C-alpha positions as CSV (number, residue, x, y, z in Angstrom):
1,M,0.0,0.4,-0.1
2,A,1.3,3.6,-1.0
3,N,0.7,6.4,1.3
4,I,0.1,9.2,-0.6
5,K,0.4,13.1,0.6
6,L,-1.5,15.9,-1.4
7,V,-1.2,19.2,-0.5
8,V,-5.4,21.1,-1.5
9,E,-6.3,24.4,-2.4
10,Y,-9.8,25.3,-1.6
11,D,-12.5,27.6,-1.5
12,G,-14.6,26.9,1.4
13,T,-18.0,28.7,0.3
14,G,-21.1,26.6,0.4
15,Y,-19.3,23.7,2.1
16,C,-20.0,22.5,5.8
17,G,-16.4,22.6,6.3
18,W,-13.5,20.0,5.6
19,Q,-15.0,17.3,7.7
20,R,-17.4,14.4,5.8
21,Q,-21.0,14.8,6.9
22,S,-24.0,12.8,5.1
23,A,-26.6,15.2,4.0
24,R,-24.2,18.3,3.4
25,P,-21.5,19.0,0.9
26,S,-17.9,18.5,2.4
27,I,-14.4,19.3,1.5
28,Q,-13.6,15.9,2.4
29,G,-16.5,14.1,0.9
30,E,-15.7,15.7,-2.6
31,L,-12.4,14.4,-2.8
32,E,-12.8,11.2,-1.0
33,A,-15.6,10.7,-3.5
34,A,-13.3,12.1,-6.7
35,L,-10.2,9.7,-5.4
36,V,-12.4,6.6,-5.4
37,R,-13.5,7.6,-9.0
38,L,-10.3,8.0,-10.2
39,L,-8.4,5.0,-8.0
40,K,-11.4,2.4,-8.2
41,E,-10.8,1.7,-4.4
42,D,-12.3,2.9,-1.5
43,I,-10.3,6.0,-0.2
44,K,-10.6,7.8,3.3
45,V,-8.3,11.0,3.6
46,T,-6.7,12.6,7.0
47,A,-6.6,16.2,6.6
48,A,-4.0,18.4,9.2
49,G,-6.6,19.9,10.4
50,R,-10.5,20.3,10.0
51,T,-11.3,23.8,8.4
52,D,-14.7,24.8,9.6
53,A,-17.8,25.9,7.4
54,G,-16.9,28.6,4.8
55,V,-13.3,28.4,5.6
56,H,-10.7,28.3,3.1
57,A,-7.4,26.7,2.1
58,L,-4.0,27.5,0.4
59,G,-2.3,24.7,1.6
60,Q,-4.0,22.0,2.9
61,V,-2.0,18.7,3.6
62,V,-4.2,15.6,3.7
63,N,-2.4,11.4,3.4
64,F,-4.4,8.3,2.3
65,R,-3.5,5.1,1.2
66,T,-4.0,3.0,-2.2
67,A,-3.4,-0.2,-3.7
68,R,-3.4,1.5,-6.9
69,A,0.1,1.6,-9.0
70,M,-0.6,5.0,-10.1
71,P,2.2,7.1,-9.9
72,A,1.9,9.9,-7.2
73,E,2.8,12.6,-9.9
74,R,0.1,11.6,-12.0
75,I,-2.6,12.5,-9.4
76,P,-2.9,16.2,-9.5
77,R,-4.2,16.5,-13.1
78,A,-5.7,13.5,-12.8
79,V,-8.4,13.9,-9.7
80,N,-8.5,17.7,-10.7
81,R,-10.2,16.4,-13.5
82,L,-13.1,15.1,-11.6
83,L,-13.4,17.6,-8.8
84,P,-15.5,21.0,-8.5
85,R,-13.6,24.0,-9.6
86,Q,-13.5,25.2,-5.6
87,V,-11.5,22.1,-4.8
88,V,-8.2,21.9,-6.5
89,V,-4.9,19.2,-5.7
90,K,-1.9,21.1,-6.2
91,C,0.7,18.5,-5.9
92,A,1.0,15.0,-5.0
93,Q,4.2,12.8,-3.2
94,E,4.6,9.1,-1.9
95,V,5.8,9.4,1.3
96,G,6.7,6.8,4.6
97,D,4.2,4.5,5.6
98,D,4.5,6.4,9.1
99,F,3.4,9.6,7.7
100,H,0.2,11.3,9.3
101,A,-1.3,14.4,7.9
102,R,-2.6,15.3,11.1
103,R,0.1,13.7,13.8
104,M,3.0,14.6,12.7
105,A,2.1,18.5,11.7
106,T,4.5,20.7,14.0
107,S,2.3,24.4,13.3
108,R,-0.5,25.3,11.0
109,R,-0.5,28.7,9.7
110,Y,-3.9,30.5,9.0
111,Q,-4.2,34.4,7.6
112,Y,-7.5,36.7,8.0
113,T,-8.2,39.2,5.8
114,I,-10.1,42.2,6.6
115,L,-11.9,44.8,4.1
116,N,-11.1,47.7,6.1
117,R,-13.3,50.4,4.1
118,D,-17.1,51.5,4.6
119,E,-18.0,49.9,0.8
120,P,-18.0,45.8,0.1
121,S,-16.0,44.5,-2.8
122,A,-17.3,42.4,-5.6
123,L,-14.2,40.5,-5.9
124,L,-12.9,39.9,-2.6
125,G,-16.3,39.3,-0.5
126,R,-16.3,35.7,-0.7
127,F,-12.8,36.0,1.2
128,A,-12.9,39.4,3.1
129,Y,-14.6,40.1,6.2
130,Q,-15.5,43.6,5.5
131,T,-15.7,46.7,8.1
132,G,-15.6,50.5,8.0
133,G,-14.2,52.8,10.3
134,A,-10.3,52.7,9.9
135,L,-8.8,50.2,12.4
136,D,-6.0,51.0,14.7
137,V,-3.3,48.2,13.3
138,A,-1.0,49.9,15.7
139,A,-3.1,49.2,18.9
140,M,-3.9,45.6,17.1
141,R,-0.2,44.6,16.9
142,E,0.3,45.9,21.0
143,A,-2.6,43.2,21.8
144,A,-1.4,40.6,19.9
145,S,2.0,40.5,21.9
146,G,-0.1,39.6,24.9
147,L,-1.3,36.5,23.0
148,V,1.8,35.0,21.6
149,G,3.7,32.2,23.4
150,E,2.2,29.2,25.3
151,H,-1.1,29.9,27.1
152,D,-4.3,28.7,28.3
153,F,-6.5,30.0,25.2
154,A,-9.7,28.7,27.1
155,A,-11.1,32.4,26.7
156,F,-10.6,31.9,22.9
157,Q,-12.8,28.6,22.5
158,A,-16.2,28.2,21.3
159,A,-18.4,26.1,22.7
160,G,-18.9,22.4,21.3
161,S,-16.0,20.9,20.7
162,P,-14.4,19.4,24.0
163,T,-10.8,18.9,24.2
164,A,-8.6,17.4,27.0
165,S,-6.7,20.5,27.8
166,T,-6.9,24.4,26.1
167,V,-3.4,25.3,26.5
168,R,-1.6,25.7,22.9
169,R,1.4,27.5,21.8
170,L,0.9,30.5,19.6
171,R,4.4,30.8,17.9
172,A,3.2,33.5,15.5
173,L,0.4,36.5,15.7
174,R,1.1,39.9,13.8
175,A,-1.3,42.1,12.0
176,A,-0.6,44.7,9.2
177,R,-2.3,47.3,6.6
178,R,-2.3,46.9,3.0
179,G,-3.8,49.5,1.7
180,D,-7.5,49.0,2.4
181,L,-6.9,45.5,3.8
182,V,-5.8,44.7,7.0
183,I,-4.3,41.0,7.3
184,V,-3.9,39.0,10.4
185,V,-1.4,36.1,10.4
186,L,-1.9,33.5,13.1
187,E,0.4,30.5,13.5
188,A,0.3,27.5,16.5
189,D,1.1,23.9,17.1
190,S,-2.5,23.3,16.9
191,F,-6.0,26.0,17.4
192,L,-8.9,25.0,19.6
193,Y,-12.2,25.1,18.0
194,Q,-12.7,28.7,16.4
195,M,-9.4,29.9,18.3
196,A,-8.3,31.7,15.3
197,R,-11.5,33.8,14.4
198,I,-12.2,34.7,18.1
199,I,-8.6,35.9,18.3
200,V,-9.0,38.4,15.3
201,A,-12.5,39.2,17.2
202,A,-10.4,40.6,20.1
203,L,-7.8,42.4,17.6
204,V,-11.1,43.8,15.8
205,A,-12.3,45.2,19.0
206,V,-8.9,46.7,20.2
207,G,-8.1,48.4,16.4
208,R,-12.1,49.9,16.8
209,G,-11.4,51.2,20.0
210,E,-13.9,48.9,22.0
211,L,-11.0,47.4,24.2
212,E,-7.8,48.8,25.1
213,P,-5.1,46.6,23.8
214,Q,-3.9,45.2,27.6
215,A,-7.5,43.7,27.8
216,V,-6.9,41.3,25.7
217,G,-4.0,39.8,27.7
218,R,-5.9,40.1,31.0
219,I,-8.6,38.2,29.0
220,R,-6.6,35.6,28.2
221,E,-5.1,35.0,31.9
222,A,-9.0,35.2,33.0
223,G,-10.4,33.0,31.1
224,D,-12.9,35.7,30.1
225,R,-14.7,34.6,26.9
226,A,-17.7,36.5,27.3
227,R,-15.9,40.0,26.9
228,I,-14.9,39.0,23.2
229,G,-18.0,38.2,21.1
230,P,-18.7,36.2,18.7
231,A,-16.0,35.0,16.3
232,A,-14.9,36.5,13.1
233,P,-16.8,35.4,10.1
234,A,-15.7,32.3,8.7
235,H,-15.0,33.7,5.0
236,G,-12.0,36.0,6.2
237,L,-9.9,33.3,7.1
238,C,-7.5,30.6,5.3
239,L,-5.3,27.9,6.3
240,V,-2.0,28.9,4.0
241,R,0.1,25.9,5.5
242,V,1.3,23.3,7.5
243,T,4.8,22.7,8.9
244,Y,6.4,19.1,9.3
């Protein structure tokens, strides 16, 4: 049995997220269905991260096992003919038998895109969260410094996904302005349920002047989830890279 690693890009709009569900379209479901058609055998894929409904990816990593003697480099072109245009396999390679896309990942990097202007965008609307009123990006960066490192992120977890520990190591958290866009980059060993989007919501509150920058660190220390409010919308978030 060959162990095949894929890097997958997708537009999460209209999907219930990565994970397969019986009654709703998912990225995993689309990919497995296409691979079954291509390889003529039952295929189950494992992803580095289970992105939520509406979240996108440029560099999702998956692996699966197959008995079919097809060279890995031929898989992308062949399977992309069978996939909807919203899902693309960028590259494929055969890897060692011990490779596991989720367990062996050491970090995941996400990017959140904010369109910071009063008018929406016809082109970016599916991929950026639009909010008017100039955001104070310097204040957002100051707030971000209180979250980087290994901490208990219970205040930045949505209900509905129990986990043994809410401690995570946030390796990087940066905010930068590029014209009308404010880009937030987040990288961690792993993320709690909606953690990235809740962190962005806290930074946006700081950028609007609704929270002081120092308050974000105090919220983390107190585990005070209620002070942040709803998570930022899913469509602004994209899984950019997985590191091994």
